[in-house]
C-alpha positions in Angstrom: -26.6 -6.3 7.0 -22.9 -5.8 6.4 -20.7 -4.1 9.0 -17.8 -1.7 8.4 -14.2 -2.8 9.1 -10.7 -1.6 8.9 -8.2 -4.3 7.8 -4.4 -4.2 7.8 -1.8 -6.7 6.9 1.9 -6.0 7.7 5.2 -7.7 7.0 7.8 -7.2 9.6 10.8 -8.9 8.1 10.6 -8.1 4.4 8.8 -5.9 1.8 5.5 -7.2 0.4 5.7 -5.2 -2.7 9.0 -4.8 -4.5 7.9 -2.7 -7.5 5.0 -0.8 -9.0 3.6 -3.9 -10.7 3.4 -5.7 -7.4 1.3 -2.9 -6.0 -1.0 -3.1 -9.0 -1.4 -6.8 -8.6 -2.0 -6.4 -4.9 -5.0 -4.1 -5.5 -6.4 -6.3 -8.3 -6.3 -9.3 -6.1 -8.0 -7.3 -3.3 -10.8 -6.5 -5.8 -11.2 -10.2 -6.6 -11.3 -11.2 -2.9 -14.1 -8.6 -2.4 -16.0 -10.1 -5.3 -15.6 -13.6 -3.9 -16.8 -12.7 -0.4 -19.6 -10.2 -1.6 -17.8 -7.4 0.2 -18.0 -3.7 -0.7 -14.6 -2.0 -0.7 -14.6 1.6 0.5 -11.0 2.6 0.4 -7.4 1.3 0.4 -3.8 2.2 0.8 -0.9 0.1 -0.3 2.8 0.6 0.8 5.8 -1.6 0.5 5.5 -3.3 3.9 1.8 -3.3 4.5 -1.6 -2.4 3.2 -4.9 -1.0 4.6 -8.5 -1.5 3.5 -11.8 -0.2 4.6 -14.7 -2.5 3.7 -18.4 -3.3 4.4 -18.6 -7.0 4.7 -20.1 -9.8 6.8 -16.9 -11.9 6.4 -13.9 -9.7 7.1 -11.6 -12.6 8.0 -12.4 -14.4 4.8 -11.8 -11.3 2.7 -8.4 -10.8 4.3 -7.6 -14.6 4.0 -8.5 -14.8 0.3 -6.5 -11.7 -0.6 -3.5 -12.7 1.4 -3.5 -16.3 -0.1 -3.8 -15.1 -3.7 -1.2 -12.4 -3.5 1.2 -14.7 -1.6 1.0 -17.2 -4.4 1.7 -14.6 -7.0 4.7 -13.1 -5.0 6.2 -16.6 -4.2 5.9 -17.7 -7.9 7.4 -14.5 -9.2 10.3 -14.3 -6.8 11.0 -18.0 -6.2 10.0 -17.7 -2.6 8.3 -20.1 -0.2 6.1 -19.7 2.9 3.5 -17.3 4.1 3.9 -13.6 3.5 3.0 -11.0 6.2 1.4 -11.6 9.6 -0.6 -14.7 10.2 -3.8 -12.9 11.1 -3.4 -9.3 10.2 -5.2 -6.5 12.1 -8.9 -6.1 12.1 -11.2 -3.4 13.6 -15.0 -3.2 13.5 -16.0 0.5 13.1 -19.4 1.8 14.1 -20.7 5.4 13.8 -20.4 8.1 11.2 -17.6 10.0 12.9 -15.7 6.8 13.6 -16.1 5.7 10.0 -15.0 9.1 8.6 -11.9 9.0 10.8 -11.0 5.5 9.7 -11.4 6.5 6.1 -9.3 9.6 6.6 -6.4 7.5 7.9 -6.7 4.8 5.1 -6.9 7.5 2.4 -3.9 9.4 3.8 -1.5 6.5 4.0 0.9 8.0 1.4 0.9 11.3 3.3 1.4 9.8 6.8 4.3 7.6 5.6 6.0 10.5 3.9 5.5 9.3 0.4 3.7 12.5 -0.8 3.0 16.0 0.3 -0.8 15.4 0.1 -3.1 12.4 0.1 -3.7 13.1 -3.6 -0.1 12.8 -4.6 0.3 9.1 -3.7 -0.9 6.8 -6.5 -1.4 3.6 -4.6 -4.5 4.5 -2.7 -8.0 5.7 -3.1 -7.8 9.4 -2.4 -8.3 10.4 -6.1 -11.3 8.1 -6.4 -14.0 10.2 -4.8 -15.8 13.4 -5.9 -13.9 13.0 -9.2 -16.0 15.4 -11.2 -16.1 18.1 -8.5 -12.4 18.0 -8.1 -11.6 17.9 -11.8 -10.4 14.3 -11.9 -13.1 12.5 -13.9 -10.9 11.9 -17.0 -10.8 8.3 -18.1 -7.3 6.9 -18.4 -6.0 5.0 -21.3 -7.4 1.4 -21.1 -5.6 -1.8 -21.7 -6.5 -4.0 -24.7 -8.8 -6.9 -23.7 -6.3 -9.6 -24.7 -3.6 -8.2 -22.2 -5.8 -8.2 -19.1 -4.8 -11.7 -18.2 -1.3 -10.5 -17.4 -2.6 -8.7 -14.3 -5.1 -11.3 -13.1 -5.2 -15.0 -12.2 -5.9 -17.4 -15.1 -9.5 -17.7 -16.1 -10.7 -14.8 -14.0 -14.1 -13.5 -14.7 -15.0 -9.9 -13.9 -18.1 -7.8 -14.0 -18.4 -6.0 -17.4 -18.2 -2.7 -15.6 -14.6 -3.4 -14.4 -12.2 -1.5 -16.6 -8.4 -1.8 -16.5 -5.9 1.0 -17.1 -3.0 0.6 -19.5 -0.7 -0.2 -16.6 -2.8 -3.2 -15.6 -4.6 -1.6 -12.6 -8.3 -2.2 -12.2 -9.9 1.2 -11.9 -10.8 1.9 -8.3 -13.8 4.0 -9.3 -15.4 0.9 -10.8 -14.8 -1.2 -7.8 -15.0 0.8 -4.6 -18.4 2.0 -3.2 -18.1 5.6 -4.2 -21.7 6.5 -3.3 -21.3 5.3 0.2 -18.0 7.0 0.9 -19.2 10.3 -0.6 -22.3 10.1 1.6 -20.0 9.8 4.6 -18.2 13.0 3.6 -21.4 14.7 2.4 -19.6 17.3 0.2 -16.4 17.7 -1.8 -15.6 20.7 0.4 -15.6 18.6 3.5 -13.7 15.8 1.8 -10.9 18.2 0.9 -10.9 19.5 4.5 -10.7 16.0 5.9 -7.8 15.1 3.5 -5.9 18.2 4.6 -6.9 18.5 8.3 -4.4 18.2 11.1 -5.2 15.4 13.6 -6.3 16.9 16.8 -8.5 16.4 19.9 -11.6 17.6 18.1 -11.7 14.4 16.0 -11.5 12.3 19.1 -14.2 14.3 20.9 -16.6 13.9 18.0 -16.1 10.1 18.2 -16.5 10.0 22.0 -19.8 11.9 21.8 -21.1 9.5 19.1 -20.8 6.1 20.9 -18.6 4.1 23.2 -16.7 2.3 20.4 -12.9 2.5 20.5 -11.8 5.9 19.2 -10.2 5.6 15.8 -6.7 7.2 16.0 -3.5 7.0 14.0 -1.9 4.8 16.6 -4.8 2.3 16.5 -4.9 2.2 12.7 -1.2 1.6 12.4 -0.9 -0.9 15.2 1.5 -3.6 14.2 3.0 -1.7 11.3 6.9 -2.0 11.4 9.0 1.1 12.2 5.9 3.4 12.3 6.5 6.6 14.2 3.2 8.5 14.8 5.2 11.7 15.6 6.7 11.7 12.1 3.2 11.1 10.6 1.9 14.2 12.3 4.8 16.2 10.9 4.0 14.7 7.5 0.5 16.1 7.8 2.1 19.5 7.4 3.2 18.4 3.9 6.8 18.1 4.8 8.2 15.3 2.7 11.8 14.2 3.1 12.9 14.0 -0.5 16.4 12.8 0.6 15.2 9.4 1.8 15.2 6.5 -0.7 12.0 4.6 -0.9 11.8 0.8 -0.6 10.7 0.5 -4.2 13.8 2.5 -5.3 16.1 0.3 -3.3 14.4 -2.9 -4.5 14.8 -1.6 -8.1 18.5 -1.2 -7.7 18.8 -4.7 -6.1 16.5 -6.6 -8.4 17.1 -4.9 -11.8 20.7 -3.7 -11.5 22.8 -5.6 -8.9 21.4 -9.1 -9.2 21.7 -9.5 -13.0 25.2 -7.9 -13.0 26.7 -9.7 -10.0 24.9 -12.9 -9.3 22.9 -14.0 -12.4 25.1 -13.0 -15.3 23.9 -16.0 -17.4 20.5 -14.4 -17.9 17.2 -15.9 -17.0 15.2 -15.3 -13.8 16.9 -13.7 -10.8 15.7 -13.1 -7.3 17.1 -12.4 -3.8 15.4 -15.5 -2.7 17.6 -17.6 -4.9 20.6 -16.4 -3.0 21.6 -18.1 0.2 21.3 -16.0 3.4 25.0 -15.5 3.7 25.3 -13.9 0.2 22.3 -11.7 1.0 24.0 -10.6 4.2 27.2 -9.9 2.3 25.2 -7.9 -0.3 23.5 -6.0 2.5 26.9 -5.0 4.0 28.1 -3.9 0.5 25.0 -1.8 -0.1 25.4 -0.1 3.3 29.1 0.7 2.8 28.6 2.0 -0.7 25.5 4.1 0.1 27.4 5.7 3.0 30.4 6.6 0.8 28.4 8.1 -2.0 26.5 10.3 0.5 29.7 12.1 1.6 31.8 12.2 -1.6 31.0 12.1 -5.3 31.9 8.8 -7.0 30.5 6.4 -9.6 27.8 4.3 -7.9 24.4 2.8 -8.4 23.3 4.8 -5.4 22.4 8.5 -5.2 22.9 10.7 -2.2 19.6 9.6 -0.8 19.5 8.2 2.8 19.2 4.4 3.2 18.7 2.8 6.6 20.0 -0.5 7.8 16.5 -1.7 8.6 15.5 -0.8 5.0 18.3 -2.9 3.6 17.3 -5.8 5.8 13.7 -5.8 4.7 14.6 -5.3 1.0 16.9 -8.3 1.2 14.6 -10.3 3.5 17.4 -10.7 6.1 
């Protein structure tokens, strides 16, 4: 019988997903890893520096290993990069008990909310929150699907998928075809409770429920996010109030400026492929200093610049340039 696990892989020195397409490929490769290991995916949440999954499996380490290996090959080939991507082992928790599983699912599904990417769990597109109770919540519309002959652009060569797996026009395998909806909905029991859990404020009641259930480690935000770089639980609890800082630039926005605007204009004018990984460390460091200075100037006085008045941090520049 399969057990239930929470899995997380983080990258401390660089972003793992530089654009929307990388996030799409990341989930698609997770779906393939689940097929290869006969695992049942329950929920997921992908962000620029890490990703979380909930799964029922008898081989959690193999699931994580296959996903990491496949995505690293894709990332390295695309960006002319070498070496492993992310932590060597990742973070794994076995979760037992209904309240423990529900709490774990809550945290995985609310990744976008807790990291300040959206005002609700349903506003972040790179996770599973919109996958469950679709009919009851008015989200059962089928998106535009991609033509069959284009599917190979978002999957490894010669990939064979079950016939029920559909792909949206943007290349994303539909989560509702892949994740175990029936099981997750049975955990939440009703769409009303699901909405409550997605919008609840983390408190001692959640911990008390788990402690009464069994002696397994209590699933908390601190535990789920263990090992995630720059994660501040206090800010996550503020985010639960729906307070999103719109003045902060996201990693994907900064990577877009670097990859699509700066590199072709300054370093790869002859055309062809470009990547920060094709630049020596010294040039990346110089570029980082330039970005920092320019972003600070544009925040305090209006001038022509690639940057808006959004806040950019030094650590963010470092990880987007893999410094």
